C-alpha positions as YAML, in Angstrom:
chain: A
units: angstrom
residues:
- id: 1
  name: MET
  ca: [-32.14, -4.72, 13.86]
- id: 2
  name: ARG
  ca: [-33.80, -2.96, 10.81]
- id: 3
  name: GLU
  ca: [-31.49, 0.02, 11.21]
- id: 4
  name: LEU
  ca: [-28.06, -2.35, 11.39]
- id: 5
  name: ILE
  ca: [-29.50, -3.94, 8.14]
- id: 6
  name: ALA
  ca: [-29.86, -0.50, 6.48]
- id: 7
  name: GLU
  ca: [-26.42, 0.38, 7.60]
- id: 8
  name: ARG
  ca: [-24.81, -2.63, 6.40]
- id: 9
  name: ARG
  ca: [-26.62, -2.30, 3.01]
- id: 10
  name: ASP
  ca: [-25.31, 1.33, 2.76]
- id: 11
  name: ALA
  ca: [-21.71, 0.27, 3.72]
- id: 12
  name: TRP
  ca: [-22.05, -3.21, 1.67]
- id: 13
  name: PRO
  ca: [-24.33, -2.27, -1.02]
- id: 14
  name: PRO
  ca: [-25.74, -4.83, -3.86]
- id: 15
  name: LEU
  ca: [-23.64, -4.87, -6.82]
- id: 16
  name: PRO
  ca: [-24.88, -7.51, -9.28]
- id: 17
  name: LEU
  ca: [-22.74, -7.08, -12.56]
- id: 18
  name: GLU
  ca: [-25.90, -7.05, -14.72]
- id: 19
  name: SER
  ca: [-27.26, -4.02, -12.98]
- id: 20
  name: TRP
  ca: [-24.38, -1.76, -13.96]
- id: 21
  name: LYS
  ca: [-22.53, -3.73, -16.80]
- id: 22
  name: ASP
  ca: [-22.50, -0.47, -19.26]
- id: 23
  name: THR
  ca: [-21.45, 2.02, -16.54]
- id: 24
  name: TYR
  ca: [-18.71, -0.12, -15.54]
- id: 25
  name: ALA
  ca: [-17.69, -0.75, -19.11]
- id: 26
  name: THR
  ca: [-17.49, 3.04, -19.49]
- id: 27
  name: LEU
  ca: [-16.15, 3.76, -16.27]
- id: 28
  name: HIS
  ca: [-13.32, 1.24, -16.81]
- id: 29
  name: MET
  ca: [-12.31, 3.09, -19.94]
- id: 30
  name: TRP
  ca: [-12.29, 6.29, -18.25]
- id: 31
  name: MET
  ca: [-10.14, 5.05, -15.54]
- id: 32
  name: GLN
  ca: [-7.75, 3.79, -18.19]
- id: 33
  name: VAL
  ca: [-7.48, 7.14, -19.41]
- id: 34
  name: VAL
  ca: [-6.48, 8.54, -16.00]
- id: 35
  name: GLY
  ca: [-4.32, 5.40, -15.27]
- id: 36
  name: LYS
  ca: [-2.31, 6.06, -18.54]
- id: 37
  name: ILE
  ca: [-1.56, 9.67, -17.37]
- id: 38
  name: ARG
  ca: [-0.55, 8.23, -13.92]
- id: 39
  name: LEU
  ca: [1.67, 5.53, -15.66]
- id: 40
  name: LYS
  ca: [3.47, 8.24, -17.76]
- id: 41
  name: LEU
  ca: [4.06, 10.76, -15.13]
- id: 42
  name: ALA
  ca: [5.17, 8.11, -11.77]
- id: 43
  name: PRO
  ca: [8.29, 7.10, -11.42]
- id: 44
  name: TYR
  ca: [8.95, 3.20, -11.64]
- id: 45
  name: VAL
  ca: [8.20, 1.11, -8.42]
- id: 46
  name: ASN
  ca: [8.83, -2.46, -8.47]
- id: 47
  name: HIS
  ca: [5.93, -5.01, -9.11]
- id: 48
  name: TRP
  ca: [4.24, -2.11, -11.02]
- id: 49
  name: TRP
  ca: [3.29, -0.15, -7.87]
- id: 50
  name: GLN
  ca: [3.44, 3.04, -9.80]
- id: 51
  name: VAL
  ca: [0.50, 2.31, -11.58]
- id: 52
  name: PRO
  ca: [-2.39, 1.76, -9.24]
- id: 53
  name: PHE
  ca: [-5.11, 3.96, -7.91]
- id: 54
  name: TYR
  ca: [-5.91, 4.08, -4.22]
- id: 55
  name: VAL
  ca: [-9.39, 4.36, -2.37]
- id: 56
  name: THR
  ca: [-10.17, 7.67, -0.68]
- id: 57
  name: ALA
  ca: [-13.11, 8.82, 1.24]
- id: 58
  name: ARG
  ca: [-14.77, 9.91, -1.67]
- id: 59
  name: GLY
  ca: [-13.70, 7.89, -4.95]
- id: 60
  name: LEU
  ca: [-10.26, 6.93, -6.40]
- id: 61
  name: THR
  ca: [-7.01, 9.00, -6.62]
- id: 62
  name: THR
  ca: [-3.89, 8.99, -8.64]
- id: 63
  name: SER
  ca: [-2.05, 10.55, -5.56]
- id: 64
  name: ALA
  ca: [0.21, 13.42, -6.32]
- id: 65
  name: MET
  ca: [2.11, 12.71, -9.52]
- id: 66
  name: PRO
  ca: [5.71, 14.59, -10.22]
- id: 67
  name: TYR
  ca: [5.64, 17.01, -13.31]
- id: 68
  name: GLN
  ca: [8.35, 19.58, -13.76]
- id: 69
  name: GLY
  ca: [9.07, 20.17, -10.07]
- id: 70
  name: HIS
  ca: [5.66, 20.29, -9.09]
- id: 71
  name: ALA
  ca: [2.57, 17.66, -8.54]
- id: 72
  name: VAL
  ca: [-0.53, 16.95, -10.15]
- id: 73
  name: ALA
  ca: [-3.36, 14.50, -8.91]
- id: 74
  name: ILE
  ca: [-6.50, 13.38, -10.42]
- id: 75
  name: ASP
  ca: [-9.42, 12.28, -8.46]
- id: 76
  name: PHE
  ca: [-12.70, 10.58, -9.20]
- id: 77
  name: ASP
  ca: [-15.07, 11.80, -6.75]
- id: 78
  name: PHE
  ca: [-18.04, 9.44, -6.70]
- id: 79
  name: LEU
  ca: [-20.19, 11.66, -3.95]
- id: 80
  name: ASP
  ca: [-20.35, 15.08, -6.42]
- id: 81
  name: HIS
  ca: [-19.61, 12.92, -9.49]
- id: 82
  name: GLN
  ca: [-16.63, 14.97, -10.57]
- id: 83
  name: LEU
  ca: [-13.05, 14.41, -11.69]
- id: 84
  name: VAL
  ca: [-11.11, 16.70, -9.69]
- id: 85
  name: ILE
  ca: [-7.49, 17.64, -11.19]
- id: 86
  name: GLN
  ca: [-5.33, 19.68, -8.77]
- id: 87
  name: THR
  ca: [-1.83, 21.03, -8.86]
- id: 88
  name: SER
  ca: [0.50, 21.97, -6.17]
- id: 89
  name: ALA
  ca: [0.47, 25.24, -7.62]
- id: 90
  name: GLY
  ca: [-3.26, 25.46, -6.21]
- id: 91
  name: ASP
  ca: [-4.79, 24.83, -9.18]
- id: 92
  name: THR
  ca: [-8.18, 22.86, -9.77]
- id: 93
  name: ARG
  ca: [-10.36, 21.73, -12.88]
- id: 94
  name: ARG
  ca: [-13.70, 19.98, -12.30]
- id: 95
  name: LEU
  ca: [-15.04, 17.95, -14.82]
- id: 96
  name: ALA
  ca: [-18.57, 16.47, -14.29]
- id: 97
  name: LEU
  ca: [-19.15, 12.64, -14.51]
- id: 98
  name: ARG
  ca: [-21.72, 11.94, -16.49]
- id: 99
  name: PRO
  ca: [-23.27, 10.04, -19.74]
- id: 100
  name: GLN
  ca: [-20.39, 10.99, -22.20]
- id: 101
  name: THR
  ca: [-18.53, 9.00, -24.63]
- id: 102
  name: VAL
  ca: [-14.74, 7.61, -23.94]
- id: 103
  name: ALA
  ca: [-13.79, 10.06, -26.85]
- id: 104
  name: ALA
  ca: [-15.40, 13.40, -25.10]
- id: 105
  name: PHE
  ca: [-13.92, 12.27, -21.47]
- id: 106
  name: HIS
  ca: [-10.63, 11.63, -23.26]
- id: 107
  name: ASP
  ca: [-10.92, 15.27, -25.46]
- id: 108
  name: GLN
  ca: [-12.10, 17.09, -21.83]
- id: 109
  name: THR
  ca: [-9.37, 15.48, -19.24]
- id: 110
  name: ARG
  ca: [-6.48, 16.02, -21.66]
- id: 111
  name: LYS
  ca: [-7.87, 19.88, -22.28]
- id: 112
  name: ALA
  ca: [-8.16, 20.50, -18.43]
- id: 113
  name: LEU
  ca: [-4.52, 19.21, -18.06]
- id: 114
  name: ALA
  ca: [-3.42, 21.43, -20.57]
- id: 115
  name: GLU
  ca: [-5.16, 24.55, -18.97]
- id: 116
  name: LEU
  ca: [-3.03, 23.61, -16.01]
- id: 117
  name: GLY
  ca: [0.17, 23.52, -17.82]
- id: 118
  name: VAL
  ca: [0.54, 19.57, -17.78]
- id: 119
  name: GLN
  ca: [1.28, 18.25, -21.19]
- id: 120
  name: VAL
  ca: [1.18, 14.38, -21.42]
- id: 121
  name: ASP
  ca: [1.58, 12.36, -24.38]
- id: 122
  name: ILE
  ca: [-0.23, 8.79, -23.59]
- id: 123
  name: TRP
  ca: [-0.69, 5.50, -25.30]
- id: 124
  name: THR
  ca: [-4.53, 5.87, -26.26]
- id: 125
  name: MET
  ca: [-5.10, 1.98, -26.86]
- id: 126
  name: PRO
  ca: [-7.15, 0.48, -23.59]
- id: 127
  name: VAL
  ca: [-5.28, -2.85, -22.01]
- id: 128
  name: GLU
  ca: [-6.43, -5.99, -20.63]
- id: 129
  name: ILE
  ca: [-9.99, -6.05, -22.29]
- id: 130
  name: GLU
  ca: [-11.20, -7.68, -25.35]
- id: 131
  name: ALA
  ca: [-11.89, -5.75, -28.68]
- id: 132
  name: PRO
  ca: [-9.97, -2.47, -27.31]
- id: 133
  name: ILE
  ca: [-11.22, 1.03, -29.14]
- id: 134
  name: ARG
  ca: [-8.51, 3.86, -28.64]
- id: 135
  name: PHE
  ca: [-9.89, 6.72, -26.33]
- id: 136
  name: GLU
  ca: [-10.34, 9.40, -29.04]
- id: 137
  name: LEU
  ca: [-12.23, 6.83, -31.43]
- id: 138
  name: ASP
  ca: [-14.38, 5.39, -28.87]
- id: 139
  name: GLU
  ca: [-17.99, 6.74, -29.23]
- id: 140
  name: ILE
  ca: [-19.73, 3.33, -28.13]
- id: 141
  name: HIS
  ca: [-18.80, 3.59, -24.38]
- id: 142
  name: ALA
  ca: [-21.09, 6.41, -22.90]
- id: 143
  name: THR
  ca: [-23.16, 5.50, -19.82]
- id: 144
  name: TYR
  ca: [-22.94, 6.73, -16.18]
- id: 145
  name: ASP
  ca: [-25.21, 6.15, -13.99]
- id: 146
  name: PRO
  ca: [-24.45, 8.11, -10.71]
- id: 147
  name: ASP
  ca: [-25.76, 5.35, -8.16]
- id: 148
  name: ALA
  ca: [-24.25, 2.40, -9.74]
- id: 149
  name: ALA
  ca: [-20.91, 4.29, -9.76]
- id: 150
  name: GLN
  ca: [-21.30, 5.28, -6.37]
- id: 151
  name: ARG
  ca: [-22.29, 1.78, -5.15]
- id: 152
  name: ALA
  ca: [-19.26, 0.32, -6.77]
- id: 153
  name: TRP
  ca: [-17.01, 3.19, -4.71]
- id: 154
  name: ARG
  ca: [-18.65, 2.07, -1.40]
- id: 155
  name: VAL
  ca: [-17.82, -1.97, -2.33]
- id: 156
  name: LEU
  ca: [-14.32, -0.59, -2.61]
- id: 157
  name: LEU
  ca: [-14.34, 1.62, 0.31]
- id: 158
  name: ALA
  ca: [-15.88, -1.23, 2.72]
- id: 159
  name: SER
  ca: [-13.27, -3.95, 1.25]
- id: 160
  name: ASN
  ca: [-10.50, -1.41, 1.30]
- id: 161
  name: ALA
  ca: [-10.92, -1.15, 5.08]
- id: 162
  name: VAL
  ca: [-10.85, -5.04, 5.46]
- id: 163
  name: PHE
  ca: [-7.60, -5.77, 3.14]
- id: 164
  name: ASN
  ca: [-5.89, -3.05, 5.38]
- id: 165
  name: GLU
  ca: [-6.70, -4.91, 8.48]
- id: 166
  name: PHE
  ca: [-5.66, -8.03, 7.11]
- id: 167
  name: ARG
  ca: [-2.51, -6.47, 5.59]
- id: 168
  name: GLY
  ca: [-1.65, -5.16, 9.20]
- id: 169
  name: ARG
  ca: [-1.14, -8.80, 10.50]
- id: 170
  name: PHE
  ca: [1.89, -9.36, 7.97]
- id: 171
  name: LEU
  ca: [5.39, -8.36, 8.78]
- id: 172
  name: GLY
  ca: [7.04, -9.37, 5.59]
- id: 173
  name: LYS
  ca: [7.03, -7.37, 2.21]
- id: 174
  name: SER
  ca: [3.33, -6.67, 1.52]
- id: 175
  name: SER
  ca: [1.87, -4.49, -1.17]
- id: 176
  name: PRO
  ca: [-0.32, -1.38, -0.31]
- id: 177
  name: VAL
  ca: [-4.11, -2.19, -0.98]
- id: 178
  name: HIS
  ca: [-4.15, -0.65, -4.39]
- id: 179
  name: PHE
  ca: [-7.00, -0.41, -7.47]
- id: 180
  name: PHE
  ca: [-5.49, -1.70, -11.03]
- id: 181
  name: TRP
  ca: [-7.38, 0.23, -13.55]
- id: 182
  name: GLY
  ca: [-6.35, -2.22, -16.10]
- id: 183
  name: SER
  ca: [-7.94, -5.08, -14.61]
- id: 184
  name: PHE
  ca: [-10.43, -3.01, -12.61]
- id: 185
  name: ASP
  ca: [-9.77, -4.96, -9.08]
- id: 186
  name: LEU
  ca: [-8.82, -3.82, -5.76]
- id: 187
  name: ALA
  ca: [-5.82, -6.03, -4.62]
- id: 188
  name: VAL
  ca: [-3.52, -6.69, -1.53]
- id: 189
  name: THR
  ca: [-0.30, -8.78, -1.83]
- id: 190
  name: ARG
  ca: [1.98, -10.64, 0.39]
- id: 191
  name: PHE
  ca: [5.17, -12.22, -0.28]
- id: 192
  name: SER
  ca: [7.33, -15.15, 0.84]
- id: 193
  name: GLY
  ca: [10.49, -13.33, 0.60]
- id: 194
  name: ARG
  ca: [11.85, -15.91, -2.17]
- id: 195
  name: ARG
  ca: [12.10, -15.57, -5.77]
- id: 196
  name: CYS
  ca: [9.66, -17.33, -8.09]
- id: 197
  name: PRO
  ca: [11.31, -20.54, -9.53]
- id: 198
  name: GLN
  ca: [9.49, -19.91, -12.70]
- id: 199
  name: PRO
  ca: [8.13, -16.41, -13.31]
- id: 200
  name: PRO
  ca: [5.76, -15.46, -16.36]
- id: 201
  name: PRO
  ca: [7.78, -15.23, -19.81]
- id: 202
  name: ASP
  ca: [6.23, -11.77, -20.73]
- id: 203
  name: PRO
  ca: [8.18, -8.69, -19.23]
- id: 204
  name: ILE
  ca: [4.89, -7.26, -17.38]
- id: 205
  name: GLY
  ca: [4.11, -10.70, -15.46]
- id: 206
  name: ARG
  ca: [7.83, -11.48, -14.87]
- id: 207
  name: GLU
  ca: [7.88, -7.91, -13.16]
- id: 208
  name: GLY
  ca: [4.89, -8.52, -11.27]
- id: 209
  name: TYR
  ca: [5.33, -12.12, -10.08]
- id: 210
  name: SER
  ca: [8.95, -12.11, -9.76]
- id: 211
  name: HIS
  ca: [8.92, -13.47, -6.30]
- id: 212
  name: GLU
  ca: [6.27, -15.69, -4.56]
- id: 213
  name: VAL
  ca: [2.99, -14.15, -3.66]
- id: 214
  name: ILE
  ca: [-0.19, -14.59, -2.01]
- id: 215
  name: SER
  ca: [-2.85, -12.33, -3.37]
- id: 216
  name: VAL
  ca: [-6.46, -11.55, -2.15]
- id: 217
  name: GLY
  ca: [-8.96, -8.85, -4.10]
- id: 218
  name: PHE
  ca: [-12.08, -7.62, -5.07]
- id: 219
  name: TRP
  ca: [-13.31, -7.85, -8.68]
- id: 220
  name: PRO
  ca: [-16.80, -6.42, -10.06]
- id: 221
  name: GLY
  ca: [-16.96, -9.47, -12.28]
- id: 222
  name: GLY
  ca: [-17.03, -10.58, -16.07]
- id: 223
  name: ARG
  ca: [-16.43, -13.37, -18.11]
- id: 224
  name: GLY
  ca: [-19.51, -15.56, -16.68]
- id: 225
  name: VAL
  ca: [-18.66, -14.41, -12.97]
- id: 226
  name: ASP
  ca: [-20.49, -11.75, -11.00]
- id: 227
  name: ALA
  ca: [-18.90, -9.75, -8.39]
- id: 228
  name: VAL
  ca: [-16.51, -11.75, -6.75]
- id: 229
  name: TYR
  ca: [-13.56, -11.78, -4.12]
- id: 230
  name: TYR
  ca: [-10.56, -13.33, -5.11]
- id: 231
  name: ALA
  ca: [-7.51, -15.22, -3.63]
- id: 232
  name: TYR
  ca: [-4.66, -17.03, -5.59]
- id: 233
  name: ALA
  ca: [-1.41, -18.07, -4.82]
- id: 234
  name: ALA
  ca: [1.76, -17.91, -7.84]
- id: 235
  name: PRO
  ca: [3.15, -20.38, -8.02]
- id: 236
  name: PRO
  ca: [0.57, -22.38, -6.59]
- id: 237
  name: PRO
  ca: [1.76, -25.02, -4.50]
- id: 238
  name: ALA
  ca: [0.68, -28.59, -4.96]
- id: 239
  name: GLY
  ca: [-2.89, -29.34, -3.30]
- id: 240
  name: PHE
  ca: [-3.64, -25.63, -3.13]
- id: 241
  name: ASP
  ca: [-6.83, -26.18, -5.30]
- id: 242
  name: ALA
  ca: [-8.31, -28.55, -2.85]
- id: 243
  name: ALA
  ca: [-7.75, -27.00, -0.01]
- id: 244
  name: LYS
  ca: [-10.46, -25.85, 2.58]
- id: 245
  name: VAL
  ca: [-11.31, -22.34, 2.71]
- id: 246
  name: GLN
  ca: [-13.76, -20.22, 4.54]
- id: 247
  name: PRO
  ca: [-16.67, -18.92, 4.52]
- id: 248
  name: ASP
  ca: [-18.40, -21.71, 3.11]
- id: 249
  name: ALA
  ca: [-19.62, -19.82, 0.12]
- id: 250
  name: ALA
  ca: [-16.15, -19.78, -1.26]
- id: 251
  name: TYR
  ca: [-15.07, -22.04, -3.67]
- id: 252
  name: TYR
  ca: [-12.00, -22.92, -5.88]
- id: 253
  name: HIS
  ca: [-12.63, -21.87, -9.87]
- id: 254
  name: ALA
  ca: [-10.50, -24.34, -11.92]
- id: 255
  name: THR
  ca: [-10.61, -22.19, -14.98]
- id: 256
  name: LEU
  ca: [-9.57, -19.06, -13.48]
- id: 257
  name: GLY
  ca: [-7.11, -20.80, -10.98]
- id: 258
  name: GLU
  ca: [-8.21, -19.06, -8.03]
- id: 259
  name: PHE
  ca: [-10.53, -19.48, -5.08]
- id: 260
  name: LEU
  ca: [-13.53, -17.09, -5.42]
- id: 261
  name: LEU
  ca: [-15.96, -15.97, -2.74]
- id: 262
  name: PRO
  ca: [-19.42, -14.36, -4.09]
- id: 263
  name: TYR
  ca: [-19.57, -10.53, -3.04]
- id: 264
  name: GLU
  ca: [-23.34, -11.25, -2.50]
- id: 265
  name: ALA
  ca: [-22.50, -13.93, -0.07]
- id: 266
  name: VAL
  ca: [-20.35, -11.13, 2.07]
- id: 267
  name: CYS
  ca: [-23.14, -8.19, 1.94]
- id: 268
  name: THR
  ca: [-25.55, -10.60, 3.02]
- id: 269
  name: SER
  ca: [-23.96, -11.84, 5.79]
- id: 270
  name: SER
  ca: [-24.54, -11.29, 9.36]
- id: 271
  name: SER
  ca: [-20.80, -9.94, 9.23]
- id: 272
  name: PRO
  ca: [-19.51, -8.73, 6.00]
- id: 273
  name: ARG
  ca: [-16.12, -7.72, 7.64]
- id: 274
  name: ASP
  ca: [-15.82, -11.20, 9.35]
- id: 275
  name: ALA
  ca: [-16.79, -13.18, 6.40]
- id: 276
  name: LEU
  ca: [-14.20, -11.28, 4.18]
- id: 277
  name: LEU
  ca: [-11.60, -11.32, 6.80]
- id: 278
  name: ALA
  ca: [-12.28, -15.32, 7.05]
- id: 279
  name: PHE
  ca: [-11.67, -15.48, 3.41]
- id: 280
  name: CYS
  ca: [-8.57, -13.31, 3.26]
- id: 281
  name: GLN
  ca: [-6.80, -15.36, 6.18]
- id: 282
  name: SER
  ca: [-7.84, -19.10, 5.25]
- id: 283
  name: THR
  ca: [-6.97, -18.82, 1.92]
- id: 284
  name: TYR
  ca: [-3.40, -17.16, 2.99]
- id: 285
  name: ASP
  ca: [-2.95, -20.11, 5.74]
- id: 286
  name: ALA
  ca: [-3.50, -22.50, 2.75]
- id: 287
  name: GLY
  ca: [-1.40, -21.33, 0.33]
- id: 288
  name: ALA
  ca: [1.59, -20.11, 2.82]
- id: 289
  name: THR
  ca: [1.45, -23.57, 4.74]
- id: 290
  name: LEU
  ca: [1.48, -25.69, 1.68]
- id: 291
  name: GLY
  ca: [4.30, -23.49, 0.17]
- id: 292
  name: ASP
  ca: [5.84, -23.72, 3.14]
- id: 293
  name: TRP
  ca: [6.58, -20.18, 4.09]
- id: 294
  name: ASP
  ca: [8.59, -19.05, 7.04]
- id: 295
  name: ARG
  ca: [5.22, -18.13, 8.64]
- id: 296
  name: THR
  ca: [7.19, -17.68, 12.24]
- id: 297
  name: SER
  ca: [8.82, -14.63, 10.77]
- id: 298
  name: LEU
  ca: [6.67, -13.17, 8.47]
- id: 299
  name: GLU
  ca: [3.29, -12.82, 10.56]
- id: 300
  name: GLN
  ca: [2.41, -10.66, 13.51]
- id: 301
  name: SER
  ca: [0.28, -12.50, 15.91]
- id: 302
  name: SER
  ca: [-1.45, -9.31, 17.15]
- id: 303
  name: PRO
  ca: [-1.20, -5.86, 16.96]
- id: 304
  name: PRO
  ca: [0.97, -3.78, 19.58]
- id: 305
  name: ALA
  ca: [-1.07, -2.08, 22.20]
- id: 306
  name: TRP
  ca: [-0.96, 1.71, 22.13]
...
């Protein structure tokens, strides 16, 4: 029993926000530096799907980005704690992930790309945060705790597996399981197939929410909330906020307009996978039923036998 608990803690480690908030803030800015490069190089995909990173067996990746007939990829490796930049020509640059300012990280990344023959001009103002500081001027965020960064990635790794399992139950249009570096969250989204009757007025929101969706994801926390799983429907159908969802620790947060499930409740449960799947499924069931989705056509009752 002790071995099973140890294995579960390794796969689903504790991640209280207070224990790594400074590393979180710094890493968030580093990821925005790399994310802006991906935004510049990757061709547009509907709902901004060219923007996110993807979870790997070692960290997070931009995946291959086209550049002048070749390709470049940038990976955060949280096992060896390196930023790995590779090109399709076979060249590689490795930068240590260590305590350093955002300004230094931005400068080193830019120089490493230049050495590989990749010239990318990005808008250096961070997004989706309060009081942003341009990357080249940010001497404030400079913390990197390798253990904390690795624990955060392991949470993403475990969550990614469950989200992909959940995604496989759906026949309709769904997003990849992807990590948005702006909001710093891992998410997967299902679509009803119908256009949103009143999409957000801003151009970014209008494209992101052009159609009806139900999303579930993981967020390390902030604004008074510790690490959580979240689920929302856009637009939310009548009665969604009062729906009964699982597991018992899940609740509706009126200010955020989402169902939340504390990560602590998941990682300490007897089966984190089952607890998270229950949250994914029950919040989707509520949104799809109340929103009158064509569930017979959109859902798959069981995977095909191989």
